[in-house]
Each structure stands twice: as structure tokens, then as C-alpha cells.
A tleap script that builds the chain and sets N, CA, C and O, in Angstrom:
source leaprc.protein.ff14SB
mol = sequence {
  NMET LEU TYR LEU LYS ASP MET LYS ASN GLU
  SER ILE ASP ILE LEU LEU HIE PRO ASN CYS
  ALA ALA PHE LEU GLU GLU ASN ASP CYS THR
  PRO GLU ASP LEU SER ALA LEU ASP ASP GLU
  GLN LEU ILE ALA PHE LYS GLU LEU HIE MET
  ASN ASN LEU MET SER LYS PHE HIE ARG GLY
  LYS GLY LYS MET MET GLU LYS ILE TYR GLU
  TYR LEU ILE ASP ILE LEU ALA LYS LYS VAL
  PRO THR GLU ASN VAL THR VAL LYS VAL CGLU
}
set mol.1.N position { 0.974 15.355 -2.792 }
set mol.1.CA position { -0.231 14.930 -3.168 }
set mol.1.C position { -0.458 15.547 -4.416 }
set mol.1.O position { -0.905 14.865 -5.338 }
set mol.2.N position { -0.187 16.865 -4.586 }
set mol.2.CA position { -0.549 17.525 -5.882 }
set mol.2.C position { 0.048 16.792 -7.132 }
set mol.2.O position { -0.515 16.888 -8.222 }
set mol.3.N position { 1.204 16.053 -6.966 }
set mol.3.CA position { 1.793 15.267 -7.789 }
set mol.3.C position { 0.933 14.305 -8.228 }
set mol.3.O position { 0.695 14.266 -9.436 }
set mol.4.N position { 0.338 13.397 -7.377 }
set mol.4.CA position { -0.489 12.322 -7.564 }
set mol.4.C position { -1.825 12.916 -8.340 }
set mol.4.O position { -2.318 12.368 -9.326 }
set mol.5.N position { -2.260 13.964 -7.814 }
set mol.5.CA position { -3.591 14.552 -8.361 }
set mol.5.C position { -3.408 14.939 -9.763 }
set mol.5.O position { -4.359 14.835 -10.537 }
set mol.6.N position { -2.171 15.415 -10.192 }
set mol.6.CA position { -2.049 15.892 -11.683 }
set mol.6.C position { -1.481 14.810 -12.547 }
set mol.6.O position { -1.231 15.037 -13.731 }
set mol.7.N position { -1.267 13.636 -11.995 }
set mol.7.CA position { -0.646 12.651 -12.865 }
set mol.7.C position { -1.616 12.114 -13.932 }
set mol.7.O position { -2.799 11.934 -13.643 }
set mol.8.N position { -1.163 11.869 -15.092 }
set mol.8.CA position { -1.818 11.337 -16.256 }
set mol.8.C position { -1.756 10.020 -16.658 }
set mol.8.O position { -2.360 9.579 -17.636 }
set mol.9.N position { -0.882 9.240 -15.766 }
set mol.9.CA position { -0.628 7.895 -15.859 }
set mol.9.C position { -1.933 6.967 -15.732 }
set mol.9.O position { -2.764 7.280 -14.879 }
set mol.10.N position { -2.154 5.831 -16.545 }
set mol.10.CA position { -3.182 4.964 -16.289 }
set mol.10.C position { -3.050 4.254 -14.944 }
set mol.10.O position { -4.026 3.918 -14.275 }
set mol.11.N position { -1.763 4.046 -14.586 }
set mol.11.CA position { -1.680 3.239 -13.271 }
set mol.11.C position { -0.282 3.612 -12.671 }
set mol.11.O position { 0.592 4.251 -13.256 }
set mol.12.N position { -0.227 3.127 -11.462 }
set mol.12.CA position { 0.927 3.320 -10.724 }
set mol.12.C position { 1.309 1.966 -10.302 }
set mol.12.O position { 0.604 1.293 -9.550 }
set mol.13.N position { 2.555 1.526 -10.844 }
set mol.13.CA position { 3.149 0.136 -10.622 }
set mol.13.C position { 4.118 0.233 -9.593 }
set mol.13.O position { 5.109 0.957 -9.692 }
set mol.14.N position { 3.826 -0.576 -8.463 }
set mol.14.CA position { 4.848 -0.637 -7.333 }
set mol.14.C position { 5.241 -2.204 -7.189 }
set mol.14.O position { 4.468 -3.158 -7.090 }
set mol.15.N position { 6.658 -2.203 -7.207 }
set mol.15.CA position { 7.275 -3.600 -7.147 }
set mol.15.C position { 7.140 -4.187 -5.799 }
set mol.15.O position { 7.277 -3.480 -4.800 }
set mol.16.N position { 6.881 -5.442 -5.728 }
set mol.16.CA position { 6.491 -6.165 -4.470 }
set mol.16.C position { 7.751 -7.013 -4.167 }
set mol.16.O position { 8.209 -7.713 -5.070 }
set mol.17.N position { 8.303 -6.991 -3.021 }
set mol.17.CA position { 9.403 -7.591 -2.614 }
set mol.17.C position { 9.043 -9.072 -2.520 }
set mol.17.O position { 7.873 -9.349 -2.256 }
set mol.18.N position { 9.842 -9.956 -2.690 }
set mol.18.CA position { 9.716 -11.466 -2.748 }
set mol.18.C position { 9.121 -11.826 -1.314 }
set mol.18.O position { 8.193 -12.631 -1.236 }
set mol.19.N position { 9.596 -11.297 -0.316 }
set mol.19.CA position { 9.045 -11.584 1.071 }
set mol.19.C position { 7.545 -11.331 1.167 }
set mol.19.O position { 6.779 -12.133 1.702 }
set mol.20.N position { 7.135 -10.092 0.583 }
set mol.20.CA position { 5.840 -9.760 0.655 }
set mol.20.C position { 4.899 -10.584 -0.146 }
set mol.20.O position { 3.800 -10.923 0.294 }
set mol.21.N position { 5.338 -10.903 -1.326 }
set mol.21.CA position { 4.623 -11.925 -2.286 }
set mol.21.C position { 4.482 -13.263 -1.502 }
set mol.21.O position { 3.383 -13.816 -1.454 }
set mol.22.N position { 5.417 -13.718 -0.976 }
set mol.22.CA position { 5.324 -14.993 -0.150 }
set mol.22.C position { 4.469 -14.941 1.004 }
set mol.22.O position { 3.903 -15.980 1.345 }
set mol.23.N position { 4.280 -13.793 1.706 }
set mol.23.CA position { 3.307 -13.600 2.772 }
set mol.23.C position { 1.866 -13.520 2.157 }
set mol.23.O position { 0.912 -13.934 2.816 }
set mol.24.N position { 1.708 -13.036 1.002 }
set mol.24.CA position { 0.304 -12.996 0.395 }
set mol.24.C position { -0.036 -14.510 -0.021 }
set mol.24.O position { -1.134 -15.024 0.196 }
set mol.25.N position { 0.976 -15.122 -0.608 }
set mol.25.CA position { 0.816 -16.439 -1.191 }
set mol.25.C position { 0.447 -17.395 0.133 }
set mol.25.O position { -0.405 -18.271 -0.017 }
set mol.26.N position { 0.950 -17.257 1.136 }
set mol.26.CA position { 0.775 -18.020 2.263 }
set mol.26.C position { -0.629 -17.801 2.834 }
set mol.26.O position { -1.205 -18.702 3.444 }
set mol.27.N position { -1.174 -16.594 2.630 }
set mol.27.CA position { -2.477 -16.249 3.225 }
set mol.27.C position { -3.397 -16.064 2.076 }
set mol.27.O position { -4.231 -15.159 2.085 }
set mol.28.N position { -3.255 -17.006 0.956 }
set mol.28.CA position { -4.205 -17.074 -0.164 }
set mol.28.C position { -4.765 -15.723 -0.640 }
set mol.28.O position { -5.970 -15.543 -0.813 }
set mol.29.N position { -3.903 -14.861 -0.826 }
set mol.29.CA position { -4.173 -13.511 -1.203 }
set mol.29.C position { -3.559 -13.037 -2.508 }
set mol.29.O position { -2.393 -13.382 -2.699 }
set mol.30.N position { -4.088 -12.388 -3.329 }
set mol.30.CA position { -3.477 -11.831 -4.466 }
set mol.30.C position { -2.988 -10.431 -4.337 }
set mol.30.O position { -3.682 -9.722 -3.608 }
set mol.31.N position { -1.861 -9.832 -4.928 }
set mol.31.CA position { -1.615 -8.475 -4.837 }
set mol.31.C position { -2.506 -7.508 -5.334 }
set mol.31.O position { -2.422 -6.342 -4.948 }
set mol.32.N position { -3.397 -7.889 -6.195 }
set mol.32.CA position { -4.383 -6.985 -6.714 }
set mol.32.C position { -5.500 -6.694 -5.933 }
set mol.32.O position { -6.184 -5.697 -6.164 }
set mol.33.N position { -5.805 -7.653 -4.822 }
set mol.33.CA position { -6.844 -7.488 -4.098 }
set mol.33.C position { -6.634 -8.145 -2.609 }
set mol.33.O position { -6.721 -9.338 -2.316 }
set mol.34.N position { -6.348 -7.092 -1.793 }
set mol.34.CA position { -5.902 -7.577 -0.413 }
set mol.34.C position { -7.036 -7.755 0.639 }
set mol.34.O position { -6.700 -7.868 1.817 }
set mol.35.N position { -8.253 -7.787 0.328 }
set mol.35.CA position { -9.322 -7.762 0.905 }
set mol.35.C position { -9.557 -9.093 1.671 }
set mol.35.O position { -10.339 -9.162 2.619 }
set mol.36.N position { -8.898 -10.055 1.248 }
set mol.36.CA position { -8.981 -11.518 1.937 }
set mol.36.C position { -8.148 -11.550 3.279 }
set mol.36.O position { -8.200 -12.491 4.070 }
set mol.37.N position { -7.327 -10.351 3.459 }
set mol.37.CA position { -6.440 -10.421 4.652 }
set mol.37.C position { -7.399 -9.865 5.758 }
set mol.37.O position { -8.191 -8.947 5.544 }
set mol.38.N position { -7.246 -10.549 7.041 }
set mol.38.CA position { -8.022 -9.944 8.133 }
set mol.38.C position { -7.240 -8.682 8.655 }
set mol.38.O position { -6.199 -8.363 8.081 }
set mol.39.N position { -7.700 -7.963 9.710 }
set mol.39.CA position { -7.123 -6.781 10.196 }
set mol.39.C position { -5.546 -7.051 10.660 }
set mol.39.O position { -4.634 -6.271 10.383 }
set mol.40.N position { -5.380 -8.256 11.395 }
set mol.40.CA position { -3.949 -8.514 11.996 }
set mol.40.C position { -3.192 -8.927 10.657 }
set mol.40.O position { -2.061 -8.450 10.569 }
set mol.41.N position { -3.557 -9.627 9.734 }
set mol.41.CA position { -2.626 -9.931 8.606 }
set mol.41.C position { -2.280 -8.592 7.885 }
set mol.41.O position { -1.162 -8.294 7.465 }
set mol.42.N position { -3.412 -7.826 7.806 }
set mol.42.CA position { -3.239 -6.471 6.918 }
set mol.42.C position { -2.003 -5.588 7.591 }
set mol.42.O position { -1.073 -5.068 6.975 }
set mol.43.N position { -2.223 -5.561 8.885 }
set mol.43.CA position { -1.167 -4.859 9.774 }
set mol.43.C position { 0.179 -5.418 9.513 }
set mol.43.O position { 1.175 -4.718 9.328 }
set mol.44.N position { 0.163 -6.756 9.506 }
set mol.44.CA position { 1.580 -7.552 9.396 }
set mol.44.C position { 2.100 -7.178 7.922 }
set mol.44.O position { 3.286 -6.913 7.728 }
set mol.45.N position { 1.206 -7.174 6.965 }
set mol.45.CA position { 1.666 -6.971 5.566 }
set mol.45.C position { 2.134 -5.584 5.507 }
set mol.45.O position { 3.155 -5.361 4.856 }
set mol.46.N position { 1.546 -4.644 6.082 }
set mol.46.CA position { 2.090 -3.253 5.954 }
set mol.46.C position { 3.335 -3.093 6.652 }
set mol.46.O position { 4.188 -2.382 6.122 }
set mol.47.N position { 3.579 -3.649 7.775 }
set mol.47.CA position { 4.817 -3.610 8.462 }
set mol.47.C position { 5.947 -4.269 7.539 }
set mol.47.O position { 7.054 -3.759 7.366 }
set mol.48.N position { 5.506 -5.499 6.959 }
set mol.48.CA position { 6.577 -6.296 6.154 }
set mol.48.C position { 6.773 -5.435 4.887 }
set mol.48.O position { 7.944 -5.329 4.524 }
set mol.49.N position { 5.924 -4.861 4.219 }
set mol.49.CA position { 6.007 -4.111 3.017 }
set mol.49.C position { 6.970 -2.905 3.289 }
set mol.49.O position { 7.889 -2.647 2.511 }
set mol.50.N position { 6.718 -2.156 4.455 }
set mol.50.CA position { 7.646 -0.904 4.737 }
set mol.50.C position { 8.910 -1.328 5.007 }
set mol.50.O position { 9.805 -0.512 4.791 }
set mol.51.N position { 9.236 -2.505 5.467 }
set mol.51.CA position { 10.516 -3.061 5.939 }
set mol.51.C position { 11.283 -3.499 4.632 }
set mol.51.O position { 12.500 -3.684 4.598 }
set mol.52.N position { 10.482 -3.633 3.627 }
set mol.52.CA position { 11.101 -4.436 2.380 }
set mol.52.C position { 10.726 -3.515 1.119 }
set mol.52.O position { 10.411 -4.068 0.066 }
set mol.53.N position { 10.753 -2.289 1.202 }
set mol.53.CA position { 10.448 -1.496 -0.079 }
set mol.53.C position { 11.654 -1.774 -1.196 }
set mol.53.O position { 12.863 -1.703 -0.976 }
set mol.54.N position { 11.081 -2.069 -2.300 }
set mol.54.CA position { 11.875 -2.148 -3.500 }
set mol.54.C position { 12.568 -1.069 -4.021 }
set mol.54.O position { 13.721 -1.221 -4.425 }
set mol.55.N position { 11.879 0.250 -4.070 }
set mol.55.CA position { 12.513 1.203 -4.554 }
set mol.55.C position { 13.394 2.031 -3.587 }
set mol.55.O position { 12.903 2.670 -2.657 }
set mol.56.N position { 14.768 1.985 -3.864 }
set mol.56.CA position { 15.721 2.800 -2.966 }
set mol.56.C position { 15.349 4.328 -2.743 }
set mol.56.O position { 15.795 4.973 -1.794 }
set mol.57.N position { 14.530 4.823 -3.659 }
set mol.57.CA position { 14.059 6.175 -3.672 }
set mol.57.C position { 12.996 6.480 -2.788 }
set mol.57.O position { 12.758 7.645 -2.471 }
set mol.58.N position { 12.238 5.368 -2.300 }
set mol.58.CA position { 11.375 5.379 -1.245 }
set mol.58.C position { 11.606 5.239 0.115 }
set mol.58.O position { 10.870 5.653 1.012 }
set mol.59.N position { 12.770 4.573 0.251 }
set mol.59.CA position { 13.126 4.085 1.529 }
set mol.59.C position { 13.825 5.439 2.265 }
set mol.59.O position { 14.617 6.218 1.736 }
set mol.60.N position { 13.301 5.485 3.622 }
set mol.60.CA position { 13.796 6.637 4.492 }
set mol.60.C position { 13.329 7.993 4.088 }
set mol.60.O position { 14.015 8.987 4.326 }
set mol.61.N position { 12.058 8.063 3.420 }
set mol.61.CA position { 11.685 9.382 3.001 }
set mol.61.C position { 10.611 10.057 3.992 }
set mol.61.O position { 9.999 11.096 3.743 }
set mol.62.N position { 10.500 9.349 5.063 }
set mol.62.CA position { 9.690 9.878 6.102 }
set mol.62.C position { 8.289 9.407 6.342 }
set mol.62.O position { 7.845 8.399 5.792 }
set mol.63.N position { 7.638 10.107 7.121 }
set mol.63.CA position { 6.101 9.782 7.287 }
set mol.63.C position { 5.097 9.925 6.037 }
set mol.63.O position { 4.183 9.122 5.849 }
set mol.64.N position { 5.330 10.921 5.281 }
set mol.64.CA position { 4.575 11.125 4.177 }
set mol.64.C position { 4.637 9.903 3.227 }
set mol.64.O position { 3.622 9.319 2.848 }
set mol.65.N position { 5.775 9.587 2.902 }
set mol.65.CA position { 5.868 8.440 1.975 }
set mol.65.C position { 5.114 7.015 2.551 }
set mol.65.O position { 4.496 6.236 1.827 }
set mol.66.N position { 5.300 6.869 3.940 }
set mol.66.CA position { 4.766 5.797 4.469 }
set mol.66.C position { 3.283 5.888 4.555 }
set mol.66.O position { 2.617 4.860 4.432 }
set mol.67.N position { 2.650 7.171 4.780 }
set mol.67.CA position { 1.289 7.269 4.656 }
set mol.67.C position { 0.736 7.047 3.223 }
set mol.67.O position { -0.356 6.491 3.114 }
set mol.68.N position { 1.429 7.449 2.094 }
set mol.68.CA position { 1.076 7.119 0.888 }
set mol.68.C position { 1.024 5.466 0.662 }
set mol.68.O position { 0.029 4.958 0.145 }
set mol.69.N position { 1.974 4.799 1.015 }
set mol.69.CA position { 1.819 3.385 0.844 }
set mol.69.C position { 0.746 2.658 1.741 }
set mol.69.O position { 0.110 1.659 1.404 }
set mol.70.N position { 0.650 3.337 2.958 }
set mol.70.CA position { -0.463 2.783 3.980 }
set mol.70.C position { -1.858 2.930 3.118 }
set mol.70.O position { -2.635 2.001 2.902 }
set mol.71.N position { -2.009 4.236 2.686 }
set mol.71.CA position { -3.402 4.392 1.987 }
set mol.71.C position { -3.336 3.582 0.871 }
set mol.71.O position { -4.370 2.920 0.771 }
set mol.72.N position { -2.579 3.376 0.035 }
set mol.72.CA position { -2.567 2.443 -1.202 }
set mol.72.C position { -2.854 0.986 -0.867 }
set mol.72.O position { -3.581 0.277 -1.562 }
set mol.73.N position { -2.212 0.566 0.290 }
set mol.73.CA position { -2.611 -0.738 0.708 }
set mol.73.C position { -4.041 -0.940 1.125 }
set mol.73.O position { -4.699 -1.934 0.821 }
set mol.74.N position { -4.524 0.179 1.919 }
set mol.74.CA position { -5.785 0.196 2.491 }
set mol.74.C position { -6.809 0.119 1.241 }
set mol.74.O position { -7.861 -0.520 1.278 }
set mol.75.N position { -6.414 0.757 0.286 }
set mol.75.CA position { -7.320 0.870 -1.019 }
set mol.75.C position { -7.447 -0.456 -1.552 }
set mol.75.O position { -8.542 -0.947 -1.828 }
set mol.76.N position { -6.289 -1.079 -1.712 }
set mol.76.CA position { -6.072 -2.534 -2.384 }
set mol.76.C position { -7.025 -3.466 -1.339 }
set mol.76.O position { -7.630 -4.433 -1.803 }
set mol.77.N position { -7.118 -3.151 -0.022 }
set mol.77.CA position { -7.731 -4.008 0.919 }
set mol.77.C position { -9.232 -3.638 1.016 }
set mol.77.O position { -9.940 -4.142 1.888 }
set mol.78.N position { -9.740 -2.692 0.052 }
set mol.78.CA position { -11.007 -2.187 0.051 }
set mol.78.C position { -11.398 -1.593 1.614 }
set mol.78.O position { -12.486 -1.815 2.146 }
set mol.79.N position { -10.456 -0.909 2.152 }
set mol.79.CA position { -10.688 -0.198 3.320 }
set mol.79.C position { -10.355 1.164 2.958 }
set mol.79.O position { -9.200 1.565 3.100 }
set mol.80.N position { -11.298 1.929 2.488 }
set mol.80.CA position { -10.831 3.374 2.119 }
set mol.80.C position { -10.463 4.125 3.381 }
set mol.80.O position { -11.132 4.066 4.413 }
set mol.81.N position { -9.382 4.817 3.236 }
set mol.81.CA position { -8.980 5.717 4.448 }
set mol.81.C position { -9.925 6.926 4.660 }
set mol.81.O position { -10.175 7.697 3.733 }
set mol.82.N position { -10.473 7.083 5.973 }
set mol.82.CA position { -11.355 8.140 6.327 }
set mol.82.C position { -10.824 9.034 7.286 }
set mol.82.O position { -11.182 10.205 7.406 }
set mol.83.N position { -9.815 8.365 8.087 }
set mol.83.CA position { -9.494 9.463 9.226 }
set mol.83.C position { -8.313 10.272 8.698 }
set mol.83.O position { -7.548 9.759 7.882 }
set mol.84.N position { -8.130 11.575 9.156 }
set mol.84.CA position { -7.099 12.487 8.997 }
set mol.84.C position { -6.770 12.653 7.290 }
set mol.84.O position { -5.653 12.835 6.805 }
set mol.85.N position { -7.991 12.542 6.586 }
set mol.85.CA position { -7.831 12.777 5.115 }
set mol.85.C position { -8.563 14.052 4.882 }
set mol.85.O position { -9.473 14.438 5.616 }
set mol.86.N position { -8.126 14.701 3.821 }
set mol.86.CA position { -8.756 15.920 3.277 }
set mol.86.C position { -9.360 15.848 1.943 }
set mol.86.O position { -9.674 16.885 1.359 }
set mol.87.N position { -9.552 14.633 1.396 }
set mol.87.CA position { -10.137 14.338 0.235 }
set mol.87.C position { -11.481 13.665 0.405 }
set mol.87.O position { -11.775 12.984 1.387 }
set mol.88.N position { -12.409 13.947 -0.800 }
set mol.88.CA position { -13.657 13.234 -0.710 }
set mol.88.C position { -13.525 12.016 -1.521 }
set mol.88.O position { -12.899 12.004 -2.582 }
set mol.89.N position { -14.166 10.905 -0.978 }
set mol.89.CA position { -14.078 9.705 -1.723 }
set mol.89.C position { -15.550 9.534 -2.450 }
set mol.89.O position { -16.600 9.438 -1.815 }
set mol.90.N position { -15.458 9.515 -3.796 }
set mol.90.CA position { -16.744 9.349 -4.500 }
set mol.90.C position { -16.980 8.004 -5.116 }
set mol.90.O position { -18.026 7.777 -5.723 }
savepdb mol mol.pdb
quit
């Protein structure tokens, strides 16, 4: 988490697997804004995304990497994570 906090990058780019892109297209949703997905679709997308990670360096890295992806997806869905977090959202 300190790594993310100290980053100076303007953005973090995450590659999206074609299966994930197809899922979003089927549900009339863009990768930049996942708020069009309902709760069930969002859960299905998270599972699909975790099963199809594009970066081989992110696969099998444990619960922390899964949580980071889950939080990033929640942010894109405009559902700010509030449970079990130690950061303030401003």
C-alpha cells in the first residue's frame, strides 16, 4: 500500500481480458465506469476478472492483490470501499 501511496504516476493502466470486455459490452457498460452494473453483475465481473488476469505477475499473489483489484473495481463502480479499510476517503 505504501507503494501505491508514493506513486507519482498520473494513472494506473490495467489490461482487460477479452472475456471481461465482452461481459461489459453485453451489459452495456464501459470499462471506465462500472456504475451501470447492478450488484449481481458487479460480483460476476469481479470473479470473471480475477479468473482472467492479464498480468502474469499479478496471478497467484494472494489475498492482498485480490483486495487491491476488488477495491479498484469498486471505485470504478462508484462504490467506495468502507469496510476493513484504514484510509480516509475525501
